[in-house]
N, CA, C and O atoms as a GROMACS GRO file, in nm:
protein
  548
    1MET      N    1   1.971   0.369   0.261
    1MET     CA    2   2.040   0.294   0.161
    1MET      C    3   2.030   0.143   0.188
    1MET      O    4   2.017   0.061   0.097
    2ARG      N    5   2.036   0.109   0.320
    2ARG     CA    6   2.014  -0.027   0.356
    2ARG      C    7   1.874  -0.074   0.322
    2ARG      O    8   1.856  -0.181   0.264
    3CYS      N    9   1.781   0.001   0.356
    3CYS     CA   10   1.641  -0.034   0.310
    3CYS      C   11   1.629  -0.064   0.156
    3CYS      O   12   1.572  -0.162   0.109
    4MET      N   13   1.689   0.028   0.087
    4MET     CA   14   1.672  -0.002  -0.054
    4MET      C   15   1.744  -0.128  -0.107
    4MET      O   16   1.694  -0.199  -0.194
    5SER      N   17   1.865  -0.151  -0.050
    5SER     CA   18   1.933  -0.269  -0.094
    5SER      C   19   1.851  -0.396  -0.035
    5SER      O   20   1.848  -0.497  -0.105
    6ALA      N   21   1.795  -0.396   0.070
    6ALA     CA   22   1.718  -0.493   0.122
    6ALA      C   23   1.600  -0.526   0.029
    6ALA      O   24   1.574  -0.642  -0.002
    7ASP      N   25   1.527  -0.415  -0.016
    7ASP     CA   26   1.410  -0.416  -0.097
    7ASP      C   27   1.454  -0.486  -0.230
    7ASP      O   28   1.392  -0.585  -0.269
    8VAL      N   29   1.553  -0.438  -0.295
    8VAL     CA   30   1.603  -0.489  -0.424
    8VAL      C   31   1.643  -0.637  -0.410
    8VAL      O   32   1.616  -0.718  -0.499
    9HIS      N   33   1.707  -0.673  -0.297
    9HIS     CA   34   1.747  -0.812  -0.275
    9HIS      C   35   1.614  -0.915  -0.268
    9HIS      O   36   1.608  -1.026  -0.320
   10GLN      N   37   1.515  -0.850  -0.194
   10GLN     CA   38   1.393  -0.927  -0.173
   10GLN      C   39   1.326  -0.948  -0.309
   10GLN      O   40   1.272  -1.055  -0.336
   11PHE      N   41   1.332  -0.842  -0.396
   11PHE     CA   42   1.278  -0.852  -0.523
   11PHE      C   43   1.350  -0.947  -0.612
   11PHE      O   44   1.288  -1.020  -0.689
   12ALA      N   45   1.498  -0.948  -0.602
   12ALA     CA   46   1.564  -1.047  -0.670
   12ALA      C   47   1.542  -1.193  -0.634
   12ALA      O   48   1.549  -1.281  -0.719
   13ARG      N   49   1.513  -1.218  -0.499
   13ARG     CA   50   1.469  -1.344  -0.464
   13ARG      C   51   1.340  -1.381  -0.505
   13ARG      O   52   1.316  -1.499  -0.532
   14PHE      N   53   1.257  -1.295  -0.512
   14PHE     CA   54   1.127  -1.330  -0.569
   14PHE      C   55   1.131  -1.362  -0.715
   14PHE      O   56   1.059  -1.453  -0.758
   15ILE      N   57   1.208  -1.295  -0.792
   15ILE     CA   58   1.225  -1.331  -0.936
   15ILE      C   59   1.282  -1.462  -0.944
   15ILE      O   60   1.231  -1.545  -1.020
   16HIS      N   61   1.395  -1.493  -0.865
   16HIS     CA   62   1.461  -1.618  -0.876
   16HIS      C   63   1.372  -1.731  -0.844
   16HIS      O   64   1.381  -1.836  -0.908
   17PHE      N   65   1.284  -1.714  -0.746
   17PHE     CA   66   1.192  -1.819  -0.698
   17PHE      C   67   1.097  -1.851  -0.811
   17PHE      O   68   1.082  -1.966  -0.852
   18ASN      N   69   1.029  -1.743  -0.863
   18ASN     CA   70   0.921  -1.740  -0.977
   18ASN      C   71   0.967  -1.766  -1.105
   18ASN      O   72   0.901  -1.846  -1.171
   19TRP      N   73   1.075  -1.712  -1.159
   19TRP     CA   74   1.145  -1.723  -1.273
   19TRP      C   75   1.275  -1.774  -1.272
   19TRP      O   76   1.364  -1.695  -1.303
   20PRO      N   77   1.310  -1.903  -1.240
   20PRO     CA   78   1.450  -1.942  -1.223
   20PRO      C   79   1.533  -1.918  -1.338
   20PRO      O   80   1.652  -1.890  -1.322
   21GLN      N   81   1.473  -1.929  -1.470
   21GLN     CA   82   1.553  -1.913  -1.589
   21GLN      C   83   1.613  -1.765  -1.600
   21GLN      O   84   1.709  -1.746  -1.674
   22VAL      N   85   1.560  -1.666  -1.530
   22VAL     CA   86   1.606  -1.528  -1.539
   22VAL      C   87   1.746  -1.520  -1.459
   22VAL      O   88   1.750  -1.552  -1.340
   23LYS      N   89   1.844  -1.483  -1.518
   23LYS     CA   90   1.984  -1.475  -1.460
   23LYS      C   91   2.037  -1.340  -1.460
   23LYS      O   92   2.125  -1.314  -1.378
   24TYR      N   93   1.991  -1.243  -1.547
   24TYR     CA   94   2.060  -1.113  -1.565
   24TYR      C   95   1.948  -1.008  -1.565
   24TYR      O   96   1.834  -1.030  -1.607
   25LEU      N   97   1.991  -0.893  -1.515
   25LEU     CA   98   1.903  -0.776  -1.505
   25LEU      C   99   1.826  -0.744  -1.637
   25LEU      O  100   1.705  -0.723  -1.632
   26PRO      N  101   1.892  -0.740  -1.751
   26PRO     CA  102   1.811  -0.694  -1.865
   26PRO      C  103   1.692  -0.801  -1.893
   26PRO      O  104   1.600  -0.771  -1.970
   27GLU      N  105   1.696  -0.918  -1.834
   27GLU     CA  106   1.576  -1.008  -1.866
   27GLU      C  107   1.461  -0.990  -1.771
   27GLU      O  108   1.360  -1.060  -1.784
   28ILE      N  109   1.472  -0.895  -1.673
   28ILE     CA  110   1.371  -0.848  -1.585
   28ILE      C  111   1.271  -0.748  -1.656
   28ILE      O  112   1.310  -0.652  -1.722
   29HIS      N  113   1.137  -0.780  -1.637
   29HIS     CA  114   1.048  -0.680  -1.708
   29HIS      C  115   0.934  -0.636  -1.622
   29HIS      O  116   0.931  -0.676  -1.506
   30THR      N  117   0.842  -0.558  -1.667
   30THR     CA  118   0.737  -0.488  -1.594
   30THR      C  119   0.653  -0.590  -1.525
   30THR      O  120   0.627  -0.575  -1.405
   31GLU      N  121   0.609  -0.694  -1.592
   31GLU     CA  122   0.524  -0.794  -1.529
   31GLU      C  123   0.581  -0.835  -1.404
   31GLU      O  124   0.509  -0.833  -1.304
   32MET      N  125   0.700  -0.872  -1.396
   32MET     CA  126   0.773  -0.933  -1.288
   32MET      C  127   0.758  -0.827  -1.160
   32MET      O  128   0.720  -0.866  -1.049
   33ALA      N  129   0.786  -0.712  -1.184
   33ALA     CA  130   0.776  -0.599  -1.078
   33ALA      C  131   0.641  -0.589  -1.029
   33ALA      O  132   0.622  -0.577  -0.908
   34LEU      N  133   0.533  -0.594  -1.122
   34LEU     CA  134   0.391  -0.584  -1.076
   34LEU      C  135   0.355  -0.718  -0.997
   34LEU      O  136   0.284  -0.715  -0.896
   35ALA      N  137   0.404  -0.827  -1.046
   35ALA     CA  138   0.370  -0.949  -0.959
   35ALA      C  139   0.438  -0.947  -0.823
   35ALA      O  140   0.383  -1.003  -0.728
   36TYR      N  141   0.553  -0.887  -0.809
   36TYR     CA  142   0.610  -0.873  -0.671
   36TYR      C  143   0.519  -0.777  -0.588
   36TYR      O  144   0.489  -0.810  -0.473
   37ILE      N  145   0.474  -0.662  -0.640
   37ILE     CA  146   0.396  -0.577  -0.565
   37ILE      C  147   0.264  -0.640  -0.523
   37ILE      O  148   0.217  -0.622  -0.411
   38ARG      N  149   0.198  -0.725  -0.629
   38ARG     CA  150   0.076  -0.779  -0.582
   38ARG      C  151   0.111  -0.897  -0.477
   38ARG      O  152   0.024  -0.928  -0.395
   39SER      N  153   0.212  -0.952  -0.476
   39SER     CA  154   0.252  -1.060  -0.372
   39SER      C  155   0.266  -0.980  -0.225
   39SER      O  156   0.229  -1.032  -0.120
   40LEU      N  157   0.323  -0.848  -0.232
   40LEU     CA  158   0.344  -0.789  -0.108
   40LEU      C  159   0.204  -0.745  -0.054
   40LEU      O  160   0.175  -0.751   0.066
   41GLU      N  161   0.119  -0.700  -0.154
   41GLU     CA  162  -0.022  -0.669  -0.113
   41GLU      C  163  -0.099  -0.797  -0.053
   41GLU      O  164  -0.173  -0.791   0.045
   42GLN      N  165  -0.074  -0.904  -0.118
   42GLN     CA  166  -0.159  -1.027  -0.056
   42GLN      C  167  -0.087  -1.078   0.073
   42GLN      O  168  -0.147  -1.159   0.144
   43GLN      N  169   0.030  -1.039   0.105
   43GLN     CA  170   0.095  -1.063   0.238
   43GLN      C  171   0.050  -0.964   0.329
   43GLN      O  172   0.082  -0.974   0.448
   44GLU      N  173  -0.023  -0.864   0.285
   44GLU     CA  174  -0.074  -0.762   0.383
   44GLU      C  175   0.042  -0.673   0.432
   44GLU      O  176   0.032  -0.625   0.545
   45ARG      N  177   0.151  -0.646   0.359
   45ARG     CA  178   0.253  -0.565   0.410
   45ARG      C  179   0.199  -0.429   0.433
   45ARG      O  180   0.096  -0.392   0.376
   46SER      N  181   0.268  -0.352   0.518
   46SER     CA  182   0.219  -0.228   0.555
   46SER      C  183   0.237  -0.130   0.434
   46SER      O  184   0.326  -0.150   0.352
   47ASN      N  185   0.152  -0.026   0.424
   47ASN     CA  186   0.144   0.056   0.312
   47ASN      C  187   0.272   0.147   0.300
   47ASN      O  188   0.301   0.192   0.189
   48GLY      N  189   0.341   0.173   0.397
   48GLY     CA  190   0.454   0.237   0.398
   48GLY      C  191   0.571   0.154   0.340
   48GLY      O  192   0.657   0.210   0.272
   49ARG      N  193   0.575   0.022   0.364
   49ARG     CA  194   0.677  -0.062   0.312
   49ARG      C  195   0.650  -0.088   0.169
   49ARG      O  196   0.745  -0.097   0.091
   50ILE      N  197   0.527  -0.102   0.128
   50ILE     CA  198   0.506  -0.106  -0.020
   50ILE      C  199   0.545   0.019  -0.102
   50ILE      O  200   0.592   0.016  -0.216
   51GLY      N  201   0.519   0.128  -0.032
   51GLY     CA  202   0.564   0.258  -0.096
   51GLY      C  203   0.711   0.267  -0.116
   51GLY      O  204   0.759   0.314  -0.219
   52ARG      N  205   0.785   0.220  -0.015
   52ARG     CA  206   0.937   0.222  -0.009
   52ARG      C  207   0.979   0.120  -0.120
   52ARG      O  208   1.077   0.147  -0.190
   53VAL      N  209   0.911   0.006  -0.140
   53VAL     CA  210   0.944  -0.091  -0.242
   53VAL      C  211   0.936  -0.024  -0.386
   53VAL      O  212   1.026  -0.036  -0.469
   54TYR      N  213   0.818   0.047  -0.406
   54TYR     CA  214   0.797   0.114  -0.524
   54TYR      C  215   0.920   0.203  -0.561
   54TYR      O  216   0.978   0.199  -0.670
   55ALA      N  217   0.953   0.286  -0.452
   55ALA     CA  218   1.073   0.375  -0.489
   55ALA      C  219   1.191   0.301  -0.522
   55ALA      O  220   1.258   0.332  -0.621
   56SER      N  221   1.227   0.194  -0.436
   56SER     CA  222   1.340   0.110  -0.454
   56SER      C  223   1.341   0.056  -0.594
   56SER      O  224   1.444   0.064  -0.662
   57ILE      N  225   1.233   0.000  -0.640
   57ILE     CA  226   1.229  -0.061  -0.787
   57ILE      C  227   1.254   0.050  -0.881
   57ILE      O  228   1.332   0.032  -0.974
   58ARG      N  229   1.195   0.164  -0.864
   58ARG     CA  230   1.210   0.265  -0.957
   58ARG      C  231   1.349   0.319  -0.961
   58ARG      O  232   1.397   0.356  -1.068
   59LYS      N  233   1.416   0.326  -0.847
   59LYS     CA  234   1.563   0.372  -0.836
   59LYS      C  235   1.630   0.267  -0.905
   59LYS      O  236   1.713   0.306  -0.987
   60LEU      N  237   1.613   0.136  -0.893
   60LEU     CA  238   1.689   0.049  -0.948
   60LEU      C  239   1.674   0.052  -1.108
   60LEU      O  240   1.767   0.017  -1.181
   61ASP      N  241   1.558   0.093  -1.154
   61ASP     CA  242   1.533   0.112  -1.299
   61ASP      C  243   1.617   0.230  -1.352
   61ASP      O  244   1.681   0.224  -1.457
   62VAL      N  245   1.613   0.332  -1.276
   62VAL     CA  246   1.697   0.456  -1.320
   62VAL      C  247   1.839   0.418  -1.321
   62VAL      O  248   1.906   0.440  -1.422
   63ALA      N  249   1.891   0.360  -1.214
   63ALA     CA  250   2.026   0.310  -1.213
   63ALA      C  251   2.062   0.222  -1.328
   63ALA      O  252   2.171   0.236  -1.383
   64CYS      N  253   1.978   0.135  -1.365
   64CYS     CA  254   2.016   0.040  -1.470
   64CYS      C  255   2.020   0.113  -1.608
   64CYS      O  256   2.101   0.084  -1.696
   65ARG      N  257   1.926   0.209  -1.617
   65ARG     CA  258   1.928   0.290  -1.745
   65ARG      C  259   2.061   0.365  -1.757
   65ARG      O  260   2.128   0.364  -1.861
   66LYS      N  261   2.097   0.430  -1.643
   66LYS     CA  262   2.222   0.522  -1.649
   66LYS      C  263   2.352   0.429  -1.680
   66LYS      O  264   2.452   0.468  -1.741
   67ALA      N  265   2.331   0.301  -1.628
   67ALA     CA  266   2.457   0.220  -1.647
   67ALA      C  267   2.453   0.146  -1.785
   67ALA      O  268   2.549   0.080  -1.825
   68GLY      N  269   2.335   0.161  -1.856
   68GLY     CA  270   2.324   0.100  -1.987
   68GLY      C  271   2.281  -0.044  -1.986
   68GLY      O  272   2.286  -0.114  -2.088
   69ILE      N  273   2.239  -0.086  -1.871
   69ILE     CA  274   2.181  -0.219  -1.856
   69ILE      C  275   2.053  -0.232  -1.917
   69ILE      O  276   2.025  -0.332  -1.983
   70PHE      N  277   1.960  -0.125  -1.897
   70PHE     CA  278   1.841  -0.114  -1.966
   70PHE      C  279   1.850  -0.014  -2.083
   70PHE      O  280   1.922   0.086  -2.074
   71ALA      N  281   1.782  -0.041  -2.184
   71ALA     CA  282   1.780   0.065  -2.300
   71ALA      C  283   1.703   0.184  -2.249
   71ALA      O  284   1.614   0.169  -2.165
   72ALA      N  285   1.734   0.299  -2.295
   72ALA     CA  286   1.685   0.416  -2.256
   72ALA      C  287   1.542   0.425  -2.290
   72ALA      O  288   1.466   0.487  -2.216
   73ASP      N  289   1.502   0.369  -2.397
   73ASP     CA  290   1.369   0.357  -2.462
   73ASP      C  291   1.294   0.240  -2.404
   73ASP      O  292   1.180   0.230  -2.448
   74ALA      N  293   1.329   0.153  -2.318
   74ALA     CA  294   1.265   0.042  -2.274
   74ALA      C  295   1.153   0.073  -2.180
   74ALA      O  296   1.157   0.176  -2.114
   75LEU      N  297   1.052  -0.011  -2.170
   75LEU     CA  298   0.947   0.020  -2.076
   75LEU      C  299   0.993   0.025  -1.941
   75LEU      O  300   1.083  -0.050  -1.904
   76LEU      N  301   0.935   0.112  -1.858
   76LEU     CA  302   0.973   0.125  -1.713
   76LEU      C  303   0.951  -0.011  -1.639
   76LEU      O  304   0.856  -0.084  -1.669
   77LEU      N  305   1.038  -0.043  -1.542
   77LEU     CA  306   1.029  -0.167  -1.461
   77LEU      C  307   0.895  -0.149  -1.386
   77LEU      O  308   0.816  -0.244  -1.381
   78LEU      N  309   0.867  -0.036  -1.330
   78LEU     CA  310   0.739  -0.029  -1.247
   78LEU      C  311   0.680   0.105  -1.295
   78LEU      O  312   0.721   0.209  -1.243
   79PRO      N  313   0.591   0.108  -1.386
   79PRO     CA  314   0.539   0.222  -1.446
   79PRO      C  315   0.442   0.309  -1.338
   79PRO      O  316   0.385   0.256  -1.243
   80TYR      N  317   0.436   0.433  -1.368
   80TYR     CA  318   0.350   0.515  -1.278
   80TYR      C  319   0.199   0.488  -1.320
   80TYR      O  320   0.168   0.425  -1.421
   81LYS      N  321   0.107   0.543  -1.228
   81LYS     CA  322  -0.043   0.525  -1.250
   81LYS      C  323  -0.080   0.561  -1.385
   81LYS      O  324  -0.147   0.480  -1.448
   82ASP      N  325  -0.045   0.678  -1.444
   82ASP     CA  326  -0.088   0.728  -1.563
   82ASP      C  327  -0.034   0.638  -1.682
   82ASP      O  328  -0.085   0.649  -1.794
   83GLN      N  329   0.072   0.547  -1.658
   83GLN     CA  330   0.118   0.458  -1.745
   83GLN      C  331   0.085   0.320  -1.741
   83GLN      O  332   0.146   0.236  -1.807
   84GLY      N  333  -0.022   0.291  -1.656
   84GLY     CA  334  -0.077   0.167  -1.622
   84GLY      C  335  -0.020   0.090  -1.502
   84GLY      O  336  -0.049  -0.029  -1.485
   85GLY      N  337   0.056   0.154  -1.423
   85GLY     CA  338   0.116   0.097  -1.302
   85GLY      C  339   0.040   0.116  -1.181
   85GLY      O  340  -0.067   0.176  -1.190
   86PRO      N  341   0.083   0.072  -1.064
   86PRO     CA  342   0.014   0.103  -0.940
   86PRO      C  343   0.006   0.239  -0.915
   86PRO      O  344   0.097   0.316  -0.946
   87GLY      N  345  -0.109   0.279  -0.856
   87GLY     CA  346  -0.140   0.430  -0.838
   87GLY      C  347  -0.089   0.494  -0.702
   87GLY      O  348  -0.057   0.613  -0.693
   88SER      N  349  -0.084   0.407  -0.600
   88SER     CA  350  -0.048   0.479  -0.466
   88SER      C  351   0.013   0.384  -0.391
   88SER      O  352   0.034   0.271  -0.436
   89PHE      N  353   0.049   0.425  -0.259
   89PHE     CA  354   0.114   0.325  -0.166
   89PHE      C  355   0.017   0.232  -0.093
   89PHE      O  356   0.051   0.136  -0.023
   90HIS      N  357  -0.111   0.273  -0.118
   90HIS     CA  358  -0.213   0.208  -0.024
   90HIS      C  359  -0.268   0.081  -0.097
   90HIS      O  360  -0.324   0.090  -0.206
   91SER      N  361  -0.252  -0.030  -0.036
   91SER     CA  362  -0.306  -0.160  -0.089
   91SER      C  363  -0.449  -0.167  -0.081
   91SER      O  364  -0.515  -0.224  -0.168
   92GLU      N  365  -0.507  -0.106   0.030
   92GLU     CA  366  -0.653  -0.120   0.045
   92GLU      C  367  -0.707   0.033   0.065
   92GLU      O  368  -0.638   0.124   0.111
   93PRO      N  369  -0.829   0.044   0.027
   93PRO     CA  370  -0.882   0.176   0.027
   93PRO      C  371  -0.907   0.225   0.171
   93PRO      O  372  -0.932   0.146   0.262
   94ARG      N  373  -0.899   0.355   0.187
   94ARG     CA  374  -0.911   0.398   0.342
   94ARG      C  375  -1.062   0.406   0.366
   94ARG      O  376  -1.142   0.424   0.274
   95PRO      N  377  -1.098   0.391   0.495
   95PRO     CA  378  -1.230   0.378   0.542
   95PRO      C  379  -1.317   0.515   0.515
   95PRO      O  380  -1.259   0.622   0.532
   96VAL      N  381  -1.420   0.516   0.483
   96VAL     CA  382  -1.508   0.633   0.460
   96VAL      C  383  -1.594   0.654   0.593
   96VAL      O  384  -1.644   0.557   0.650
   97ALA      N  385  -1.609   0.771   0.636
   97ALA     CA  386  -1.687   0.804   0.757
   97ALA      C  387  -1.835   0.792   0.724
   97ALA      O  388  -1.879   0.825   0.614
   98TYR      N  389  -1.908   0.746   0.818
   98TYR     CA  390  -2.047   0.750   0.815
   98TYR      C  391  -2.111   0.875   0.794
   98TYR      O  392  -2.060   0.976   0.842
   99THR      N  393  -2.222   0.882   0.724
   99THR     CA  394  -2.292   1.012   0.711
   99THR      C  395  -2.363   1.035   0.845
   99THR      O  396  -2.373   0.943   0.926
  100ASP      N  397  -2.410   1.153   0.867
  100ASP     CA  398  -2.480   1.196   0.986
  100ASP      C  399  -2.600   1.110   1.009
  100ASP      O  400  -2.632   1.067   1.120
  101GLU      N  401  -2.662   1.089   0.903
  101GLU     CA  402  -2.788   1.016   0.921
  101GLU      C  403  -2.773   0.868   0.948
  101GLU      O  404  -2.856   0.809   1.018
  102GLN      N  405  -2.657   0.800   0.890
  102GLN     CA  406  -2.626   0.675   0.926
  102GLN      C  407  -2.575   0.660   1.088
  102GLN      O  408  -2.601   0.563   1.160
  103ALA      N  409  -2.505   0.767   1.121
  103ALA     CA  410  -2.456   0.762   1.262
  103ALA      C  411  -2.577   0.768   1.356
  103ALA      O  412  -2.590   0.686   1.448
  104GLN      N  413  -2.663   0.861   1.333
  104GLN     CA  414  -2.786   0.870   1.421
  104GLN      C  415  -2.864   0.745   1.414
  104GLN      O  416  -2.914   0.703   1.518
  105THR      N  417  -2.880   0.684   1.312
  105THR     CA  418  -2.959   0.548   1.308
  105THR      C  419  -2.890   0.449   1.386
  105THR      O  420  -2.956   0.380   1.465
  106MET      N  421  -2.762   0.432   1.373
  106MET     CA  422  -2.685   0.337   1.452
  106MET      C  423  -2.701   0.369   1.607
  106MET      O  424  -2.719   0.279   1.689
  107ILE      N  425  -2.693   0.503   1.640
  107ILE     CA  426  -2.699   0.537   1.775
  107ILE      C  427  -2.839   0.496   1.845
  107ILE      O  428  -2.851   0.440   1.954
  108ALA      N  429  -2.940   0.536   1.758
  108ALA     CA  430  -3.075   0.510   1.794
  108ALA      C  431  -3.102   0.356   1.821
  108ALA      O  432  -3.182   0.321   1.907
  109HIS      N  433  -3.036   0.273   1.749
  109HIS     CA  434  -3.051   0.136   1.768
  109HIS      C  435  -2.980   0.088   1.884
  109HIS      O  436  -3.034   0.002   1.954
  110ILE      N  437  -2.850   0.139   1.917
  110ILE     CA  438  -2.780   0.106   2.029
  110ILE      C  439  -2.839   0.154   2.151
  110ILE      O  440  -2.821   0.089   2.255
  111THR      N  441  -2.912   0.270   2.151
  111THR     CA  442  -2.978   0.331   2.270
  111THR      C  443  -3.057   0.224   2.344
  111THR      O  444  -3.053   0.218   2.467
  112LEU      N  445  -3.128   0.139   2.271
  112LEU     CA  446  -3.224   0.048   2.334
  112LEU      C  447  -3.145  -0.062   2.420
  112LEU      O  448  -3.197  -0.108   2.521
  113SER      N  449  -3.025  -0.101   2.381
  113SER     CA  450  -2.958  -0.211   2.454
  113SER      C  451  -2.851  -0.150   2.550
  113SER      O  452  -2.823  -0.211   2.653
  114ASP      N  453  -2.792  -0.038   2.520
  114ASP     CA  454  -2.686   0.017   2.589
  114ASP      C  455  -2.682   0.166   2.594
  114ASP      O  456  -2.598   0.221   2.523
  115PRO      N  457  -2.763   0.240   2.670
  115PRO     CA  458  -2.789   0.372   2.681
  115PRO      C  459  -2.654   0.450   2.698
  115PRO      O  460  -2.631   0.551   2.633
  116ALA      N  461  -2.569   0.400   2.786
  116ALA     CA  462  -2.440   0.463   2.819
  116ALA      C  463  -2.350   0.476   2.700
  116ALA      O  464  -2.295   0.583   2.676
  117ALA      N  465  -2.333   0.364   2.620
  117ALA     CA  466  -2.260   0.353   2.501
  117ALA      C  467  -2.316   0.460   2.398
  117ALA      O  468  -2.242   0.538   2.338
  118ALA      N  469  -2.445   0.457   2.385
  118ALA     CA  470  -2.521   0.543   2.288
  118ALA      C  471  -2.485   0.701   2.324
  118ALA      O  472  -2.467   0.781   2.232
  119ARG      N  473  -2.476   0.740   2.455
  119ARG     CA  474  -2.446   0.865   2.489
  119ARG      C  475  -2.298   0.910   2.451
  119ARG      O  476  -2.268   1.022   2.408
  120LEU      N  477  -2.211   0.801   2.476
  120LEU     CA  478  -2.076   0.824   2.437
  120LEU      C  479  -2.060   0.836   2.286
  120LEU      O  480  -1.978   0.915   2.240
  121LEU      N  481  -2.132   0.762   2.209
  121LEU     CA  482  -2.118   0.768   2.062
  121LEU      C  483  -2.181   0.894   2.015
  121LEU      O  484  -2.140   0.943   1.910
  122THR      N  485  -2.287   0.959   2.089
  122THR     CA  486  -2.347   1.081   2.048
  122THR      C  487  -2.243   1.184   2.074
  122THR      O  488  -2.219   1.266   1.986
  123LEU      N  489  -2.177   1.186   2.193
  123LEU     CA  490  -2.078   1.283   2.217
  123LEU      C  491  -1.951   1.277   2.120
  123LEU      O  492  -1.890   1.378   2.087
  124MET      N  493  -1.922   1.163   2.084
  124MET     CA  494  -1.816   1.147   1.979
  124MET      C  495  -1.868   1.207   1.846
  124MET      O  496  -1.790   1.277   1.781
  125ARG      N  497  -1.985   1.186   1.802
  125ARG     CA  498  -2.042   1.241   1.670
  125ARG      C  499  -2.043   1.380   1.676
  125ARG      O  500  -1.997   1.442   1.580
  126VAL      N  501  -2.095   1.446   1.785
  126VAL     CA  502  -2.115   1.584   1.794
  126VAL      C  503  -1.994   1.654   1.800
  126VAL      O  504  -1.981   1.757   1.735
  127THR      N  505  -1.891   1.603   1.878
  127THR     CA  506  -1.763   1.674   1.903
  127THR      C  507  -1.644   1.628   1.811
  127THR      O  508  -1.533   1.680   1.817
  128SER      N  509  -1.680   1.524   1.725
  128SER     CA  510  -1.575   1.471   1.626
  128SER      C  511  -1.459   1.405   1.711
  128SER      O  512  -1.342   1.411   1.670
  129LEU      N  513  -1.491   1.344   1.828
  129LEU     CA  514  -1.386   1.281   1.910
  129LEU      C  515  -1.346   1.155   1.840
  129LEU      O  516  -1.431   1.088   1.782
  130ARG      N  517  -1.226   1.121   1.841
  130ARG     CA  518  -1.189   0.990   1.786
  130ARG      C  519  -1.206   0.879   1.910
  130ARG      O  520  -1.211   0.914   2.028
  131ALA      N  521  -1.213   0.750   1.870
  131ALA     CA  522  -1.237   0.655   1.975
  131ALA      C  523  -1.127   0.655   2.073
  131ALA      O  524  -1.157   0.634   2.191
  132HIS      N  525  -1.010   0.675   2.042
  132HIS     CA  526  -0.893   0.671   2.138
  132HIS      C  527  -0.920   0.798   2.240
  132HIS      O  528  -0.916   0.781   2.361
  133ASP      N  529  -0.944   0.910   2.188
  133ASP     CA  530  -0.972   1.028   2.274
  133ASP      C  531  -1.092   1.020   2.371
  133ASP      O  532  -1.089   1.067   2.485
  134ALA      N  533  -1.193   0.958   2.317
  134ALA     CA  534  -1.323   0.941   2.384
  134ALA      C  535  -1.313   0.847   2.500
  134ALA      O  536  -1.390   0.861   2.596
  135THR      N  537  -1.219   0.745   2.498
  135THR     CA  538  -1.222   0.632   2.592
  135THR      C  539  -1.093   0.658   2.688
  135THR      O  540  -1.065   0.567   2.766
  136ILE      N  541  -1.024   0.760   2.687
  136ILE     CA  542  -0.911   0.783   2.770
  136ILE      C  543  -0.964   0.813   2.912
  136ILE      O  544  -1.034   0.913   2.929
  137ALA      N  545  -0.932   0.729   3.019
  137ALA     CA  546  -0.992   0.757   3.145
  137ALA      C  547  -0.924   0.861   3.214
  137ALA      O  548  -0.963   0.897   3.325
   0.00000   0.00000   0.00000
């Protein structure tokens, strides 16, 4: 509950800073929530934190509808992906693994300058070892 309160408080501060004329909850709209999410992504906040903020803003929306602050038919404060809103908690795409051919080409190139590193990389490729597991002494 504290995290949600803190998230909503930060959202309110963001709105107050960027839209000082907004004084009441019914004046907040979707574009403001999306601008806040974009600002968190630009600040490179962790994906878990951004996901928690999504949930907090959506809970605020539900609470305001139940209390009659927002009209039941009003646009969502933070729409879901199929409604034009943000799609997931991840601000950056996840890395994609190299193909086997790409890995072999890189290892062949490294073999010339550092054969030991090339052997380690070959072992990692063949056994699917992660870098952390392969380098533990």
